[in-house]
N, C-alpha and C positions, 0 to 999 in steps of 0.2 A: 475598649468593654472593660468595666470594672471586674477584677478577678473574681468577685463573689458569684459571677454568673457561671464561669467555667475556668478550669483548671487541666491543663493538658500535660500529662507524664509519662515517663517510661518507668515501668515498674523495675525491681532489681531482679538481678539474673536468678536470683533463688525462685521469684514468681515469674518466671519467663511465661509459664502456661498461659498466665493471665493478658501477656501481651499490653497492646496499648487499649486504653480506657480513657473515657473523658468523665469528669466529675463535676456535676452542677452544684456548687458546695452549699447552697442554702435550700435546695429541691431533694424531695426523697426520691431515689431511684426506682422504686417501686412502681411509682407514677407518672415516671418519665418514659414517654413512647419514643423520645428521640432517640435512646440508645440503641434499640432496634432498628429505626428507621434510617440512622447514619451509620449500620453495623458497627458499632463502636462497643459491642457486648464482648465479653471475653472470650477469646479464641487462640490457639495454639501457634497461627501463623506469625510469620515476622512482621513487626510494626510497618505500616502505611502510611505514608505522609498525609494528614489530611489539611485541607486548606482552613488557615485561621477565620477568612470570612464565613466560610460555608459552617463552621460550627457556631460562630457568632449569631449567624442570621437564624440558623435554626434555634439558638437557645431564645433567643429573644421570641421568636414564633410562638415557642412551647409557653414562655413566660405570658404572652398577651393571651394566647389561647385559655389558660388557666385562669387569668384575671376576669375574661368575659363568661366564662362558666359561673365564675364566684358571683361576680357582680351585675354582671345584665339582667335586667327583670324577665319575668316569663314573658313570651310572646303571647299578646292577646289573640283572641279568635279574629278571623279576617271579618272587617268592617267592610261593605260595600255601597258606593255612594250611587246609587241608580239615576240620580238627577243632579249631574254636576252643573247643568246649566241654572241650577236654581241661585248660585251665587251671585250669577251675570244678571238674572232677573229680579234679584232681590228678595227672592223666597226663601222661606227657612228650610235649612236643609234637613234632610228626612233622619230619622234616626236609625242605627245598626240595623241590619238584616240578620234575624234567627230564621233557621231552617230546622225543624224538627218532624219526625213522623208521628208522635202520638199526643196525646192530651198530658203527657208527663210535663211539659214546659207551661201549662197554662198558668201554673202559680206565678211566673216570671213574666207574663205578658203585658204587666203594668209597672214593671218597676224599674223603666228607663228602658227597657230593651225594646219596646214597641211602644204603639198608641193606644192599646186594650182591643185594637181590630185584630182579626186575623183571616188572612187568606187561605183558602183549600186549595191543594192539587192532589193528584193520585201520586203514591209511592210506585217503587219498582221504575222499569225503564222509562226515561223520560224524552221527550221529544222537544224539536225548536218551538214549537206553537204554545206550550203551557210555560216554557221556561222565558218566551217573551212577554206573554200575557201576565205572567207573575210581575215581570219588571216593568209592565207598564201600568198595570193597575197602581203599581207603588209610586207612580210618580202624579197621582192626583191628590188632591187637597182631601179627599174622604180616607184614604188609604196609606198617606204617607205614613212609613215607618211601621207599618204592619209586619207581623210575623207571618212567615209560611209556614203552612202545616201539611205536610205530606202523609196521606193515608187515604183507604179506601172503606174504612170503617162509616157506616151512613149515620150512626148516632154523632159521631165527633163533627162530620160534614155538615151535618143539620145544626149544630151549634156556632157554625162560623158565618162572619159578615160577608163573606163572598167565596164561592166554590168555582174554580176554573177545571174544565177538560175530565171533570169524573161527577157523577150524580145523576147523570140522564136526565137534567131539567135546563132547559133555555128559558129563562125568567128574567131579565133586566131590572124588573121592580126591586127583586130578592136578591139582585146581584149573583146569579146563576149563569154559567157561562159554558156549559157543555155543548157539545154537537154530535155525539156519536148516537143519539137516542133515534129511534124509528120514527120517520115522519120529519126530521129537522131537516130543512132546505133554505135556511135562512143565507142571503147573500147582502153584500156591500150596498147595492143601489147606485144610483148614479151612473147606470150604464153598465156597471159591472156584473157579471152573472155567475161569478167563481163562488162555491159553497164556502163559507166560512167556516175557519176551526176556531179554537178557544183566542188565539192570538187576534184575529180579525174581529172576533165578537169585543172584546175587550176594547180593540182599535175604533170600531165603530161606534161605543157610546162614548169612549173619554178621549180620543185622538185629538177633538178639536180644543179640549181643557190643555192637552199637552202642548200642542202646537201655539196656542194663543199666549201661553206662558213665555215660550221661547220668544215668539215676537214681540211680546209685550204689547197685545192689541186685545181688544174684546173679541171673543169667539164669533161674534156676529160678522166681523169684520171678512171684507170679501179676499184679501190674501191670505188668513187663516183658513177660509175655506179651499182656496185654490193649493195651497201647501197640503193640506188634509188629504185632498183627492190626490195629489201626485206622489206622496207619500204610500199609500195603499197603491198605487198602480205600480210604482217601481221598486217596492221592499215588502210590503205585506202579501200582497195578493198570491204573489210566487209562494210564501210559506202556507197560505191557506190550500192552494192547490195541492203542493207535496204533502201535506199532512192528511188532505182528504183522498191520495191517490189519484189526480187529474193530470194526464199529461199535458203538456206544455201545447202540443200540436199530434193531429192523428198521426200514427207509428205503424205504417204497414210495412215499413223497411226496417231492417235493424240499423240501430244508431251506427254512426261512424266512430263515434268516440263514446267515452263513458265520463262524465263530469261527477267528480265525487268532492269538489272544491267549494260547494256552493255552502251556504250556513245551515240548512236543516242537516247535512251530511256532517259538518264540524259538528255541530251541538249533538248529533248521535254519537260521534266518537269520544265524547265526553264519559259516557255511562261506564262504570266500572268494568273491567276485562274480567271474562268468563274464568282466564286461567287465574285470576287475581285470589290468593287464598282469604282476603279480608273481603268479604260482601256484606259487612255489615249496613244497618241502615245508616249511621254516622258517616261511613266514606261515601253512600250512595247521596245523602243530603250536601256533604261538601262540593261533589262532583256537580250536583245541580244547581248549587251556588255557582259555581264556574258558568255552567250553561247560561244562567239568568245575565251573568256580567259580560258573556260573549255576545249574546243575541241582543243585549240592552245598549252595549258599547257601539255596535252594528248600525243599530235603530238611531242612536242619538249622530252618530255620524251623518246618516242620511237627512236627518232634522237640519244640522247644521248647515250641510250643502245646500239644501233647497232654500233655507233662510237667507243665506249668506250669498251664495252665488247664483243660484237656480232662479230664484225670485226675482232679482234684480236684473238678470240677462233678458227675462221675458218683454220688458218694455222695450228693450235696444233692438232685439228682434223683430218685436212688431212695427216699430218703425220702420227698419229696414224693408221689410218684406210689403208694405204697404207702399214704399218709393222705388221699388223695382221698377218699376214703369220708365223712371228718369235715369237707369243705367244703359238699359237695351230695350227696344221698342218690342222686343219678343216677350218681353216680364218673365223670361227666365233665367235671369242672372240676378243675383241677390249681392249686394256690397254690405260688409259689418263697417260701419263707422269705427269700432274699436272691437277687439276679440273677447269673445265671451262663448260660456256654452251653449249652442245655438239648437243641435241638432233636435232635441226633445221639442223644445218651443217651435220649431220650424214646423215639424208635423202635426202638432197640436193647432197651431195657428192655421194652417193651411185649410186643416178639416174643419174648424171653428168658423174661418171665413169664406170656406167654398171658394178657395183660390183654383183659377183656371186660366191659364195653363200652371202646372206644377212648377217649382223650381228645380233646374236641373244644377246648376253651377253655384258656387258659394266663393265670395272672393274677401280674403281679410288681410290684414299685414302680418307677417311674421315677426314679432318683436326680437328675436335673437338677431336675425341675418337683416333685418330691414326690408327684406324683399317682399314679395307679395305671394299667395298662395291661390290655387284654382283647384278647389275641391267639389268633386261630384257627389250630389246628394244621394243616397242611398235608398231603396226601394221602400225600407222601412228602418225603422231604430235599430233593430237588432239583428239586421240582414248584411251581409258583406257586397252585395250586388248592388250596383249605382244603376240609378235612373237612366243615366247615358254616360257612360264612361269615357274619358278622354279618348279619342283615336287610336286603334290598335297600332299603326305605322309609326306612333311618335313613342310609344310605351318603351321605356329602358335607355331612351337616348338624354344626353345631355350636352349643356353649354352651346359650343358652336356649331355642332354637329346637330343639335335639336332646333337652333335658332334657323340652320340652313333648310332644314326639312320642312319647317312652319312657315319660313318666311317673315318670322317675328323676331326682332333682334332682343335680346336680354334674358333668352330664356336661360332656366337653370337646369331644369330636370322634370321627367315625366314617371311617374311609379309604373311598375312591371304589370301591375294588376289596372292601371289607369284610372284608378279612383281619387290622384292627386297629384299637381304639378306646381313649379314655381318659375317666378320671373323677377327679374331684378326692380322692375317698376309696376307701378299700379297700371298703367297705359299698355304694357306689355301683358300683363295678367288678363286685362280685361280682351285684348285681341285673342290671346288663345282661348279664352272661353268663346267669343263669338265665332271663332272658326272652328271650334269643335262642335258649336250647334249645327254647323253645315255640312258636317262629314257624316 
């Protein structure tokens, strides 16, 4: 290390009180935080040895920090990209998101910060529905790059191109999407009866456009419609219900546990804490941006899962369900030609095809062990109980003990709950399923 950075020395006897010191030759001491950090300031104590490496690293770190402070440009405001799929789809990326709480930002709305359009929602405490609603509407071609204005001022709201979750009006022709007004009972349709929130309203009117862009298909394509319904069922409907205070099921008894990990709860926790001395609109708007990003990222994860995984799996499950009679005369055992997400498809297809009898066991190959699994079908997609669990006397057994009990060679295990088991071969797994049907 060049001596210009530091010089270590011992003072003369006459200056004993100053003890040991470190001098950064070309850096002003008054601005040097290292002297205090390394306890190298003047002290009457006897000199203590200081590792040369420690001093070198500290001096370099301080020098770099000074350079960073001096030369790095000012950090720009956070820019969100609520439509990351646009690049893959060949669409134009939306402009940066601006969130403000008054008309003060109007003058900037067309100078590259937005496209001149503005979407309004209420200020104050925010919830998941308007956070997701604002995210979704900015995915559309009509409102891509729009600024978000958070206010309850009716005059400002009337001047905006779209308003969500405030204003007391539902009128899609004017892009007004509130759900709090008396007499509002709008639902998604298509067999869904949950009252919509602002997120559900935006999704109802713009969801197909968003999904069609991801699939790169026309909005009228059957796959777009299929994914449109699936995402409402698996993602958006729960947000509608939570925001409208609708329980998932009748609750006559106290729940066995509390779930505060769902998306609505996590978005709610992004609101500024009441103990924070900074309760400014700027802080609140920054938190709302985070809420939009959180809700939007999970929505996009759901879209991509359904497009890349869920949709291709449907045709596989359909084919296997229709051919289950070739596996076993009972029609209650289905074999997957290749593993894929099958549970939701199985329930929907059984209902759609009015399957009778219902499938009790699904067999598939475990790609890691190259063995086969026998999985009992649950009574519902969100339930742990099985339509017909594997026999209780088999549960918890493994390997030779299990093979001896069942009389089937190659057995590997049966889970303690009886929902799944394994065998080394397809033939062995099929025999386990057939034997379980008879128990």
